[in-house]
N, C-alpha and C positions, 0 to 999 in steps of 0.2 A: 277130190276136189275138182269143181267143173272148170274148164278153160273158159276164159271171159266170151268167147265165140259160141259157146254151147249155153251160156246163161240167157233165159228167157226174160223179156222186159214187156209189161203191158203199159204202153204209154197212154194217160188220160188227155186225150186231145179235143179241146174246146171249140177249136176253130179259130183261135186267136194266136198271136205272134209267139207268146212266151210257150205255149205247148208245142207249137210246131217246132221251134228252135231246140226244144227239149228233146223231141224224138230225132231230129237230125244229129244232135249232138252224139247221141246214145248209139245211133247207126254207125256214125264215123268212128267211135269207139270200138265197135266190133261186136255190141250185143245184138241179138235176135229180137227185134222189135215188132209189135203189133199195135195198131190204134184201137182205142176203145172211146167212143164218144157216149155220155151219158145223157139221155132224156129225163130230165127231172121235173119239168112242168112246161107248158106250152111258151112261156116267156124265156125260162132257162134254155131251151134248146130249139131256138128260131130255126126256121129254113134255112136262113144265111150262114148260121153258124155251122149248121151240119153239113152245107154244101161246102165250106171252106175247111172244115174238118176231114172231109172225102176228098178234096183237092190235095190237102196235105199228104195225105196217105199215099195217093195215087202218084204225087211226086216223089215221095221217098220210097214208093215201090214196097209197101208194106200191107199187110193184110187190115182190114177195116171192120170193126164191130160196133153195133149201136145196141146200147143195152137201156132198156126202158125201166126206171125205177119212180116212175111219177107217183104210184100209190103209196109207196113208203115215205118218199119225199114230202108227200102232202102230210102224212100222219106225224112223221117225227119232226119235221121243220117248221112248214107253214102254220099247221094248227097250234104247235108250240108257240111259234112267233105271235100268233093272235091271242093266245091263252095268257102268255106273258104280259102283253100291253094291256090287256083287260084287267089285270091284276095288279097294275102299277107299276111293272118293271120296264126298262127300256133294253129288249135283249139284243144280242148279237148272232144272229143265225149262222154267219159263216163259220164261227167257231164250232157249234154244234154239227153242221153239215161236215165239216173236216172229220170230226169224230165219228159221227153214226153212218155218213154216207160215204165219202170218197175212200176214207182209210178205215171204215167199217164194211159196209156192204160190198163195196167195189173191190177192196183188198182181199176179203174172203171169197168172193167170187173168181178172181184171177189166180189165186192161189191153188183152188180145186181145179182150175184147168191145167194147172202144172207150170204156172210161171213164177220165176224166182223173185222178180221185183215189180213193184208198181212205181211208176215214175210221173211225177207232176211238174208243172212249171212254177211251182213256188219258189219265192227268193228267200231262201232259208238253207242252212247247211247242216249236214250230219257227219259226225266224225267219230270214229271208233276207235277205243284203246283197249288193252287187253281184257278189261273188266266189263265195259258197257259202252252204250252207243250215246253219244252227246248231240243235243239239238242246239244249234248255233244260230245268231242273227245272219242274214245274208249279207254280202258284201256291200251291195247297194242300200244304204241305210234308208234312203227315201222310199225304196221299192220294198223294203225287209218286211215279210209276211210271218215272222216266226211268232208274233204275238196271237195269230189265229192258229197254231199249231200245238199250244201248250197241253192239249189234252191227250197227246200221243204217248205211247208206252213203249218199252223196251221191245217187246214182241211185235209191235207194228214197224218201229224204226228199224229194224234187222233186214225188212223187206221192202224198204222205201228208197228211192233216189230222187234227189233234187238237183239236177245238173246246172240249174241256173244260179245255184247258190254264192258261187265265187265269181260272178258276172255282174255287169252293171246293164241297167235298161238300155242305155245307148249302144252297149256292145251286143245285145241281144238283136236289137233291130237292125245293126250292121251285119250281123251275121245272116239273118233272115233275107236281107237284100243281097247278100254275097252269093248266097245259095239259090237265089230266085225262088224263094218259097212263097205260094199264093197267098199267105197271110202277112207278108212282109209291110203292107201299107194299111192293115185294118187297125182302126182306133181302139182304145182301152175300152174293156166291157165294164159296165156298171158294178158297183160293189154288192149290191144284195139282188141277185139274179132274177128272182120271181116277182119284182116290183116293175110294173110296165111303165110307171112314171120315176122319175128322178127323187121325187118325194114320197116317204112312206106315208103320209097322210091321206092321201086319196084311197088307198088300198084298206088302210083302217076304217075309214068313212064307210066303205062298202060291205065290209064284213063284221064290223062291231057297232051296228047301228043302236042297240039297246044299251051299250056302256058310253057311247059317246053322247053325253047330254050337258048342256050348260051348268054351271054351279058357281060357288063363291071363291074368291081369291083372299085369303087372310094373311096377316102376318103372324109372326112368332107369338106374339100375345093373344092370338084368336080374334082379332079385331076384322072385321068384314071390310075390305078395302078396294075389292074389285069385283071382276068377273072372268070366268072362262069358258071355253067353248067345249070342253069334255075332256077329261083328265088323261086318255090314252094318246091323244094329241101332243102333249107336253113330255119333256124330260128334265131331269136335275140338272140344273146349271143352266138352263135356258132362261132368255131375258127378254124375249119378245113374243108375241101372239096372245097375251092375255091383257085385260084393261084394268088399269088403275083409275080409281075415281078421282076427279080432279081435286078435291079437297086433301088428297094425300100425295099431290105432286106438287114440288117447289123446285126451282132451279139449283138450290142447294144440295139436295138430296142425290146421291148416287143412283143409278138404275137398280130396280128391284130383279134379283135372279130366284128362279125355283129353287127350293131347297128341300122340298118333300111334298108327298100327296096323301091326302087322307081319302082313303077308298070309301070308307064308311059313310062318311060326311059328303062325299063327292067335292071334296076342297083341296084347293092348290094353296100350298103354303109358301110364301115368299119372303125374302129378306134382302139386306145389302149389307155392305162391308164385311166385318167378322162373322156376322150371322152366316153367311153362306159357306165359310170354311169349316173343314174339319181336319182333325189330326189322328183319330182313330176309327176304325171302321173294320167289319168282319167279312169274311169270304167263305162260303160253304162250297160243297161238291168239288173237294180239291182233288188235282190229280198232279201226282209227281212224275216227271219223265223218267226219272231213275225211281223207282217203287221202295227203295231202302233211304231215300232223302228224307222222307216224312218221319219215319222210325226213328234215325238218327237223330233228330232235331226235336224231339219230344221234350227233352228236360232242359232245353236252353233257348234263348232267343235267336234267331237265325239273321244276320245282318245281310242285308241284300238292297237290290234296288227293285222297284215295282212300277209297271206301267199300266195305268188305269183306262186306257183307251188306245186304239190303233193310232199310230203315229203321234202318240202322246209323248209327254216328257217322263222321264226316268227319275223317279223319287226315291232318294234314300229313306230306308225304313228298315225296322226290325220284326220279326215274325214271332208270335206266341203261337204255337201248334199244338192243337187240342183235338186229336182225332180226325174229325172229318171237316173241323172248323179251324180257320186261321184267324188271329186277332192282328191286324196291320197298323202299325203305330209309324207314322211319317215323322221325319225330322222336324219338318215343318207343316204348318196346316195349309191344306188345298181347296179350292172350289171345285164342284163339279164331280164329286164322287156318287156315281150313279148305280143305284140298285139294278142288276139285270146285267151290266156290263162286268167284263172280266177283269181281273186283278192278275197280272201276270209276273212272277217273280225271276228276276235275273242275277247271275253274278258274272260280271264282265260281260262277255259275249254269250254266255252259256243259259238257256232257259231251262230254270229248275223245276217250274210248274205252275199252277194257278188256280184259280177258282172264281166262282160267281159272286160278286158283291151283293150282299144283301143288307147292309144297314152301315 
């Protein structure tokens, strides 16, 4: 068994405060660390981010590597993002990037170089017992990123380190200042790294020109009650951005919410009140953090909590598991269950797994 000082750790250093503190913490614990900065696209790896990543490595006196994954990122993340929006979904590219890029391509790459672990600045925790690895929420419940990590497997978790999992963001910033890291005062990065604007819609308008065309807004009875500007620009649960004809607007009626999209007819389907709520829905492309969990649960309903968006509420539910599909039944109906987003299953603080919402 290797001594701690012999274990080699590749630290994914973005140029932000979280990854900078991650590297510093591991060095102070005695690991042999090297910094790896990913170039994923022009927006994802700006010159400023690269500069701060290099400065962090210099400050910590560790080797620095720049890895170019722009082509594979374009193919697996950006093109999928556009394809999903064109087909009526609302995807979460960070979930897929974690699965295929950071803990897929990068983890495979550094393992081939002989590193024992890959470390990132994610706010989540990994704990091991005699049988398996457990993926848990981060201590900072506001920053908790376990939702984005549900597609990890046991074979990946055994080679991952999340040093910030038991810290709060304010503690991380305090450490960065205490250690005089170059990234101590850098602002938070945007959530979707390849979008040059804060809003995703301008990006879609540039690349989905054929798919973005005006159409009709209808209610659940099929009555035409308004107009929209293009289906990819909307998401289930949204209540703004489309026009309702004046004769269908009264001061008595509550606002209309999007409840579905009809891609074939280019129609946005809206409703209000109970029409917007669902109690049952399905998720596919299921991943279980413990691969045995799905097998053990095939013959009974699994009671747990489900989260249907990042930083969303945890809803009580039970699951009916059917091979690679799960029927999710909430205890109470909810609004905004969005196809393309992830449904992530929890028991207490532990992530069991999750899948992509399909209906």
